[in-house]
C-alpha positions as CSV (number, residue, x, y, z in Angstrom):
1,M,0.0,0.0,0.0
2,L,2.8,2.4,0.9
3,E,4.6,1.9,-2.3
4,V,1.5,2.4,-4.4
5,V,0.6,5.6,-2.7
6,T,4.1,7.1,-2.7
7,L,4.7,6.3,-6.4
8,S,1.2,7.7,-7.2
9,F,2.0,10.9,-5.3
10,A,5.4,11.2,-7.1
11,F,3.7,10.7,-10.5
12,V,1.0,13.3,-9.8
13,F,3.3,15.9,-8.4
14,G,5.9,15.3,-11.2
15,I,3.2,15.9,-13.8
16,L,2.1,19.1,-12.1
17,V,5.5,20.7,-11.8
18,R,6.4,19.8,-15.4
19,Q,3.4,21.8,-16.5
20,I,4.9,25.0,-15.0
21,G,8.3,24.3,-16.6
22,L,10.1,22.7,-13.6
23,P,11.9,19.3,-13.7
24,P,10.0,16.4,-12.3
25,L,12.4,15.9,-9.4
26,V,11.1,19.1,-7.8
27,G,7.7,17.4,-7.9
28,F,9.1,14.3,-6.3
29,L,10.5,16.4,-3.4
30,A,7.1,18.1,-3.0
31,A,5.4,14.7,-3.0
32,G,7.7,13.6,-0.1
33,F,6.8,16.6,2.0
34,A,3.1,16.1,1.2
35,L,3.3,12.5,2.3
36,N,5.1,13.5,5.5
37,A,2.5,16.1,6.3
38,F,-0.7,14.3,5.4
39,G,0.3,10.6,5.3
40,P,-0.6,9.8,9.0
41,A,-4.1,11.2,8.4
42,V,-4.8,8.4,5.9
43,G,-3.0,5.7,7.8
44,L,0.5,6.0,6.2
45,P,3.7,6.3,8.1
46,A,5.3,9.8,8.2
47,D,8.8,8.7,7.4
48,A,10.2,6.9,4.4
49,G,10.5,3.5,5.9
50,P,13.1,0.7,5.2
51,I,11.8,-0.2,1.7
52,L,11.9,3.3,0.4
53,E,15.3,4.0,2.0
54,H,16.7,0.8,0.4
55,T,15.4,1.6,-3.1
56,A,16.7,5.2,-2.7
57,H,20.1,3.8,-1.9
58,L,20.0,1.5,-4.9
59,G,19.1,4.5,-7.1
60,V,22.1,6.4,-5.9
61,L,24.5,3.5,-6.5
62,L,23.2,2.9,-10.0
63,L,23.5,6.6,-10.8
64,L,27.1,6.8,-9.6
65,F,27.9,3.6,-11.5
66,T,26.6,5.0,-14.8
67,I,28.5,8.2,-14.1
68,G,31.6,6.2,-13.7
69,L,30.9,4.5,-17.1
70,K,31.2,7.9,-18.7
71,L,34.2,9.2,-16.9
72,N,37.9,9.3,-17.8
73,I,40.1,8.8,-14.7
74,R,42.6,11.4,-16.0
75,N,40.0,14.1,-15.8
76,L,39.8,13.6,-12.0
77,V,43.4,14.6,-11.4
78,E,43.4,17.8,-13.5
79,P,44.6,20.9,-11.5
80,V,41.3,22.6,-12.1
81,V,39.4,19.8,-10.5
82,L,41.7,19.2,-7.5
83,G,42.4,22.9,-7.0
84,S,38.8,24.1,-7.2
85,A,37.5,21.3,-5.0
86,L,40.0,21.9,-2.2
87,A,39.9,25.7,-2.4
88,H,36.1,25.8,-2.3
89,L,36.1,23.5,0.8
90,L,38.6,25.6,2.6
91,V,37.0,28.9,1.9
92,S,33.4,28.0,2.4
93,G,34.3,25.8,5.4
94,A,36.2,28.6,7.1
95,V,33.4,31.1,6.5
96,F,30.6,28.8,7.7
97,T,32.6,27.7,10.7
98,A,33.3,31.3,11.8
99,G,29.6,32.1,11.4
100,F,28.4,29.1,13.4
101,T,30.8,29.7,16.2
102,W,30.6,33.5,16.5
103,L,27.0,34.2,15.5
104,A,25.2,31.0,16.5
105,G,27.5,30.1,19.5
106,L,27.9,26.4,18.4
107,P,30.7,24.2,19.7
108,L,33.7,24.2,17.4
109,E,33.5,20.5,16.5
110,T,29.7,20.8,15.6
111,A,30.4,24.0,13.6
112,I,33.2,22.3,11.6
113,L,31.0,19.3,10.8
114,L,28.1,21.5,9.7
115,S,30.4,23.6,7.6
116,I,31.8,20.6,5.8
117,A,28.3,19.2,5.2
118,L,27.1,22.5,3.7
119,S,30.3,22.9,1.6
120,F,29.5,19.8,-0.4
121,S,27.5,19.9,-3.6
122,S,24.8,17.5,-4.7
123,T,26.1,14.7,-6.8
124,V,22.6,13.4,-7.6
125,L,21.2,16.7,-8.7
126,A,24.2,17.7,-10.7
127,A,24.4,14.3,-12.4
128,K,20.7,14.3,-13.2
129,V,20.8,17.8,-14.6
130,L,23.9,17.2,-16.7
131,E,22.7,13.8,-17.9
132,S,19.3,15.1,-18.9
133,K,21.0,17.8,-21.1
134,G,23.6,15.5,-22.5
135,E,26.4,17.4,-20.8
136,L,28.1,14.8,-18.6
137,R,31.0,14.7,-21.0
138,A,31.0,18.4,-21.9
139,F,33.9,20.4,-20.5
140,H,32.0,21.9,-17.7
141,G,30.3,18.6,-17.0
142,R,33.5,16.7,-16.6
143,I,34.9,19.4,-14.3
144,A,31.7,19.4,-12.1
145,I,31.6,15.6,-11.8
146,G,35.4,15.5,-11.0
147,I,34.9,18.1,-8.2
148,L,31.9,16.0,-6.9
149,V,34.0,12.9,-6.8
150,M,36.7,14.7,-4.8
151,Q,34.0,15.9,-2.4
152,D,32.7,12.4,-2.0
153,L,36.1,11.1,-1.1
154,I,36.5,13.9,1.5
155,A,33.1,13.0,2.9
156,L,34.3,9.4,3.3
157,A,37.4,10.7,5.2
158,V,35.3,12.8,7.5
159,L,33.0,9.9,8.3
160,S,36.0,7.7,9.0
161,V,37.6,10.2,11.3
162,Y,34.6,11.3,13.3
163,S,32.7,8.0,13.5
164,G,35.8,6.1,14.7
165,Q,35.5,3.6,11.8
166,T,38.5,3.0,9.6
167,P,38.9,0.9,6.5
168,S,40.1,-2.6,7.2
169,L,43.3,-4.1,5.8
170,W,41.1,-5.9,3.2
171,A,40.4,-2.4,1.7
172,L,43.7,-2.8,-0.1
173,W,42.0,-5.1,-2.6
174,V,40.6,-2.0,-4.2
175,L,44.1,-1.3,-5.6
176,A,43.7,-4.5,-7.6
177,L,40.6,-3.4,-9.4
178,P,42.4,-2.3,-12.6
179,L,44.1,-5.7,-12.7
180,L,40.6,-7.3,-12.8
181,R,39.5,-5.3,-15.9
182,P,40.0,-8.3,-18.2
183,L,37.6,-10.3,-16.0
184,F,35.0,-7.6,-16.2
185,Y,35.4,-7.3,-19.9
186,W,34.9,-11.0,-20.2
187,L,31.7,-10.7,-18.2
188,M,30.5,-7.9,-20.6
189,R,31.1,-10.2,-23.6
190,V,29.4,-13.2,-22.0
191,A,26.4,-11.1,-20.8
192,A,25.9,-9.9,-24.4
193,H,22.8,-7.7,-24.4
194,D,19.3,-7.3,-23.0
195,E,18.4,-8.5,-19.5
196,L,21.7,-10.2,-18.7
197,L,23.6,-7.0,-19.5
198,V,21.2,-5.1,-17.1
199,L,21.6,-7.7,-14.4
200,M,25.4,-7.7,-14.7
201,G,25.4,-3.9,-14.4
202,V,23.2,-4.0,-11.2
203,V,25.4,-6.8,-9.7
204,L,28.6,-4.8,-10.3
205,A,27.1,-1.6,-9.0
206,V,25.3,-2.9,-6.0
207,A,27.1,-6.1,-5.0
208,A,30.7,-5.7,-6.1
209,G,30.9,-1.9,-5.8
210,G,28.3,-1.1,-3.1
211,M,28.4,-4.1,-0.7
212,G,32.0,-5.0,-1.6
213,F,33.4,-1.6,-0.6
214,Q,31.1,-1.3,2.4
215,A,32.3,-4.7,3.7
216,V,35.9,-3.4,4.0
217,G,35.0,-0.1,5.6
218,L,34.8,2.0,2.5
219,S,31.9,4.0,1.1
220,S,29.4,2.1,-1.0
221,E,28.8,5.2,-3.2
222,V,32.5,5.4,-4.0
223,G,32.5,1.7,-4.7
224,A,29.7,2.0,-7.3
225,L,31.6,4.9,-9.0
226,A,34.8,2.9,-9.0
227,M,33.2,-0.1,-10.7
228,G,31.9,2.2,-13.4
229,L,35.3,3.7,-13.9
230,V,36.8,0.2,-14.4
231,L,34.4,-0.4,-17.3
232,S,34.5,3.2,-18.7
233,R,37.0,2.3,-21.5
234,H,35.0,-0.7,-22.7
235,P,33.5,-0.2,-26.2
236,R,30.1,-1.1,-24.9
237,A,30.2,1.1,-21.8
238,Q,27.6,3.5,-23.3
239,E,25.3,0.5,-24.1
240,L,25.5,-0.6,-20.5
241,S,24.7,2.9,-19.3
242,Q,21.7,3.1,-21.5
243,A,20.5,-0.4,-20.5
244,L,20.5,0.7,-16.9
245,W,18.7,4.1,-17.5
246,G,15.1,3.1,-16.8
247,I,15.7,1.1,-13.6
248,K,18.0,3.8,-12.3
249,E,15.4,6.5,-12.9
250,V,12.7,4.6,-11.0
251,F,14.9,3.9,-8.0
252,L,16.0,7.6,-7.9
253,I,12.4,8.6,-7.4
254,S,12.6,7.0,-4.1
255,F,15.7,9.1,-3.2
256,F,13.9,12.4,-3.8
257,L,10.8,11.1,-1.9
258,Q,13.0,10.1,1.0
259,I,14.5,13.5,1.3
260,G,11.0,15.1,1.4
261,M,9.8,12.5,3.9
262,S,12.8,12.9,6.3
263,G,10.8,15.3,8.4
264,L,8.8,18.5,8.6
265,P,10.8,21.4,10.1
266,D,9.9,23.4,13.2
267,A,10.4,27.2,13.2
268,E,14.1,27.0,14.0
269,A,14.8,24.4,11.3
270,L,12.8,26.4,8.7
271,T,14.7,29.5,9.6
272,F,18.0,27.6,9.2
273,A,16.9,26.3,5.8
274,V,15.8,29.7,4.5
275,I,19.0,31.5,5.6
276,F,21.2,29.0,3.8
277,A,18.9,29.0,0.8
278,L,19.5,32.7,0.5
279,L,23.3,32.0,0.7
280,L,23.0,29.5,-2.1
281,P,24.0,31.9,-4.9
282,L,27.3,32.6,-3.1
283,K,28.1,28.8,-3.3
284,G,27.8,28.8,-7.1
285,V,29.6,32.2,-7.4
286,L,32.6,30.9,-5.5
287,F,32.8,27.8,-7.7
288,A,32.6,30.0,-10.9
289,A,35.2,32.4,-9.6
290,L,37.6,29.5,-8.8
291,L,37.1,27.9,-12.2
292,I,37.9,31.3,-13.9
293,A,41.0,31.5,-11.7
294,F,42.1,28.2,-13.2
295,R,41.8,29.7,-16.7
296,V,38.3,28.2,-17.6
297,R,36.3,30.4,-19.9
298,A,33.5,32.4,-18.2
299,R,30.7,30.3,-19.8
300,N,32.0,27.0,-18.7
301,A,32.8,28.4,-15.3
302,F,29.2,29.7,-15.0
303,L,27.6,26.5,-16.1
304,G,29.9,24.4,-13.9
305,G,29.3,26.6,-10.9
306,L,25.6,26.6,-11.3
307,S,25.5,22.8,-11.5
308,L,27.4,22.7,-8.2
309,A,25.2,25.2,-6.4
310,A,22.8,22.8,-4.6
311,Y,23.7,21.5,-1.1
312,S,24.6,17.8,-1.0
313,E,22.7,14.7,0.0
314,F,26.1,13.5,1.3
315,G,25.7,16.1,4.0
316,L,22.7,14.2,5.2
317,I,24.7,11.0,5.3
318,V,27.3,12.8,7.5
319,A,24.5,14.2,9.7
320,A,22.7,10.8,10.0
321,S,26.0,9.1,11.1
322,I,27.5,11.8,13.4
323,M,24.9,14.5,14.4
324,E,21.4,13.2,14.1
325,E,19.9,16.3,15.8
326,W,20.8,18.3,12.7
327,L,19.3,15.9,10.2
328,V,15.9,17.6,9.7
329,P,17.3,21.1,9.3
330,L,19.9,19.9,6.8
331,A,17.3,17.8,5.0
332,V,15.0,20.8,4.5
333,T,18.0,22.9,3.4
334,V,19.0,20.3,0.8
335,A,15.4,20.0,-0.4
336,L,15.0,23.8,-0.7
337,S,18.3,24.1,-2.6
338,F,17.1,21.5,-5.0
339,V,13.9,23.4,-5.6
340,I,15.9,26.6,-6.3
341,A,18.8,25.1,-8.3
342,A,17.0,22.6,-10.5
343,P,15.0,25.2,-12.6
344,L,18.0,27.5,-12.7
345,N,20.1,24.7,-14.2
346,R,17.4,24.0,-16.7
347,F,17.7,27.6,-18.1
348,A,21.5,27.9,-17.5
349,H,22.4,28.5,-21.1
350,G,19.8,31.3,-21.4
351,L,20.9,32.9,-18.2
352,F,24.5,33.0,-19.3
353,D,23.5,34.6,-22.6
354,R,21.9,37.4,-20.6
355,L,25.0,37.8,-18.3
356,E,27.7,37.1,-20.9
357,K,28.8,40.7,-21.4
358,Y,29.4,41.1,-17.7
359,L,31.0,37.7,-16.9
360,V,33.5,37.6,-19.8
361,R,35.3,40.6,-18.2
362,F,36.6,38.3,-15.5
363,E,38.3,35.9,-17.9
364,T,42.1,35.8,-17.9
365,N,44.0,37.0,-20.9
366,T,45.9,33.7,-21.3
367,R,45.0,30.8,-23.5
368,H,42.0,28.9,-22.0
369,P,42.0,25.0,-21.9
370,D,38.4,25.2,-23.4
371,E,39.1,27.5,-26.4
372,Q,36.8,26.8,-29.3
373,P,37.6,26.9,-33.0
374,A,36.6,29.8,-35.3
375,D,37.7,28.2,-38.6
376,L,36.3,25.0,-40.1
377,G,38.9,24.9,-42.8
378,Q,37.7,23.7,-46.3
379,A,34.8,21.5,-45.0
380,N,31.6,21.6,-46.9
381,V,29.6,19.5,-44.4
382,L,29.5,20.0,-40.6
383,V,28.4,17.2,-38.3
384,L,27.4,18.5,-34.8
385,G,27.6,15.8,-32.2
386,M,30.0,12.9,-32.6
387,G,28.3,10.1,-30.8
388,R,27.3,6.9,-32.5
389,T,24.9,8.6,-34.9
390,G,27.2,11.5,-35.7
391,S,30.3,9.3,-36.1
392,A,28.4,7.0,-38.5
393,A,27.2,10.0,-40.6
394,Y,30.8,11.4,-40.6
395,D,32.2,8.1,-41.9
396,F,29.6,7.9,-44.6
397,F,30.5,11.4,-45.8
398,V,34.1,10.4,-46.0
399,E,33.2,7.3,-48.0
400,Q,31.3,9.5,-50.4
401,G,34.3,11.8,-50.8
402,V,32.6,14.7,-49.1
403,S,34.8,17.3,-47.2
404,V,33.5,17.0,-43.7
405,I,34.4,18.1,-40.2
406,G,32.8,17.2,-36.8
407,L,32.2,19.2,-33.6
408,D,31.5,17.8,-30.2
409,S,31.3,19.2,-26.6
410,D,33.4,16.3,-25.3
411,P,37.1,17.3,-25.5
412,N,38.1,13.7,-25.4
413,K,36.5,13.2,-28.9
414,A,38.6,16.1,-30.4
415,G,41.8,15.3,-32.2
416,Q,40.9,11.8,-33.2
417,K,43.4,10.2,-35.5
418,D,40.9,8.8,-38.0
419,R,38.4,11.8,-37.9
420,H,38.7,15.5,-38.1
421,V,36.8,16.5,-34.9
422,L,37.1,19.8,-33.0
423,Y,35.9,20.6,-29.5
424,A,33.0,23.1,-29.4
425,D,29.9,23.6,-27.4
426,V,27.1,24.4,-29.8
427,E,24.9,25.9,-27.0
428,D,27.6,28.6,-26.5
429,A,26.3,31.7,-28.4
430,G,29.8,33.2,-28.3
431,F,31.1,30.3,-30.4
432,W,28.8,31.1,-33.2
433,H,29.7,34.8,-33.2
434,H,33.2,34.1,-34.5
435,L,32.6,31.0,-36.6
436,D,33.4,31.2,-40.3
437,M,30.6,29.3,-42.2
438,S,31.3,30.7,-45.7
439,K,32.3,27.3,-47.1
440,L,29.6,25.2,-45.5
441,K,26.9,23.8,-47.7
442,A,25.1,21.5,-45.2
443,V,24.9,20.8,-41.5
444,T,23.9,17.5,-39.8
445,L,22.5,17.7,-36.3
446,A,23.3,14.6,-34.3
447,M,23.3,16.0,-30.8
448,P,21.4,14.0,-28.1
449,T,18.9,16.7,-27.0
450,V,16.3,18.6,-29.0
451,E,17.2,21.8,-27.1
452,S,20.8,21.7,-28.4
453,K,19.5,21.1,-32.0
454,L,17.2,24.0,-31.7
455,M,19.9,26.3,-30.4
456,A,22.3,25.3,-33.1
457,T,19.6,25.8,-35.8
458,Q,18.8,29.3,-34.5
459,Q,22.4,30.3,-34.3
460,L,23.2,28.9,-37.8
461,R,20.3,30.9,-39.4
462,K,21.1,34.0,-37.3
463,G,24.8,33.8,-38.5
464,G,23.6,33.9,-42.2
465,F,23.9,30.2,-43.1
466,H,21.4,29.5,-46.0
467,G,22.4,25.8,-46.7
468,N,20.5,22.7,-45.7
469,I,20.2,21.7,-42.1
470,I,19.3,18.0,-41.5
471,A,18.3,16.9,-38.0
472,G,18.1,13.3,-36.6
473,L,15.1,12.8,-34.3
474,H,14.4,10.4,-31.5
475,Y,10.7,11.3,-31.5
476,Q,8.5,12.5,-34.4
477,D,6.8,15.3,-32.3
478,E,10.2,17.1,-32.3
479,A,10.0,17.8,-36.0
480,D,7.6,20.7,-36.0
481,T,9.6,22.8,-33.5
482,L,12.9,22.2,-35.4
483,Q,11.4,22.9,-38.8
484,A,9.9,26.2,-37.5
485,A,13.4,27.2,-36.3
486,G,14.9,26.6,-39.8
487,V,15.7,22.9,-40.2
488,N,15.1,21.8,-43.8
489,H,14.8,18.0,-43.3
490,T,14.3,15.7,-40.3
491,Y,15.2,12.1,-40.1
492,L,13.6,9.7,-37.5
493,L,16.6,7.7,-36.4
494,M,14.9,4.4,-35.7
495,S,13.1,4.6,-39.1
496,G,16.5,5.4,-40.7
497,A,17.9,2.2,-39.2
498,G,15.1,0.2,-40.8
499,I,15.7,1.9,-44.1
500,G,19.4,1.1,-43.9
501,I,18.6,-2.6,-43.3
502,A,16.2,-2.6,-46.2
503,E,18.8,-1.0,-48.5
504,K,21.3,-3.7,-47.5
505,T,18.7,-6.4,-48.2
506,C,18.1,-5.0,-51.7
507,E,21.8,-5.0,-52.4
508,C,22.0,-8.6,-51.5
509,L,19.0,-9.4,-53.7
510,K,20.6,-7.7,-56.6
511,A,23.9,-9.5,-56.0
512,Q,22.0,-12.9,-56.1
513,A,20.1,-12.0,-59.3
């Protein structure tokens, strides 16, 4: 009965908030608070209960596992990641600690723990927002996820120190994980596709990563992430991530419901939450300022800082383990930060376009690691988005003798030996202002989201491009919006796959005749 009601509440509230332009997760949080407030009146428990807590934990583990599948370990040790994560913790921790001790009169140890909890950023929200926009591998997305991983490792250290629990000697087995990569690759091959692939992913994330790390005194969340990292270089890592997408999304609903059901605040807790909600912009501003100091362009610094603005669910884990009396105030603070940060992140690109002329003044005058090209050379065809669809289109153009170039927001795809691919973020209006499109005759849109295709189309037409724009679609209802913006032709990707199979069949029939 509880599961039926909670999921029904989540569905109804998710639908309602989507109608006003907010992401569904805000509705899930609201559903959790509604269940906490009115659940007892209809015979339901006020708190989440063990079943909801368990499914919420599974959702977090699967999310971190899929993040690991998309990460490159080298990105985690970049100076901009390490420096920004540590500098932000030191600055915000020092400011919060001073405020708690001098203004609130809290004991120093409590003040330090609260400051650390509030210095962390939400891994779940940032990952959800970046994933939904297809920006996990974009420059700012990689930096944000790297910083979040560093924060999670710091949270593990804090829990180990203050809880008196230390990893056992068996924790050293973690160092052997890279040596076990051939075994995991063999499992990927044996599992093949469909339900066995999904089951293998769940077992690696929950059993090997989550329970395995926890059994030796390490964080289950870090374990799930580590297992994903081990498989991230496998050619079918993206397929595994997509196979787990649906089950991960369902379990994550429980996570947001759990936060909302963690308790209703009294006056003091509500005041605490409101005060720190008002301080939320400073958290994002500090991250953006640090990223700019590390020579990141203002746009990526803004997007990265905004994705890191929400308070962290790991702060709740720290509170639940060490200072339970602060759990409800922190839970309400985290929930309120989600409500504020989620819609802001949805409109992040538009917000930067409005603020660009002010923010670019703070950029350093040196070369930035995320510089974008202004010259496409002699290319006649431009492919935007070099995932599986874009790469296949690029290779076809090469076979036909067409002069082609590819652009992608993932820097790791730039500079490929067998393809001419440049790094560029098509949702950056500044990129289009300096782009020479005089030799282009056609553009293929192969990005993952309809929003990025729409933005690219508008900027191409605004920049004076009069050639053909062809967009691949996941859903037919996207066609009207894109054609109104200036797309000449749309191509339903799944139908295209069927046409390709039919063409190959016809070739075989002709060969037999």
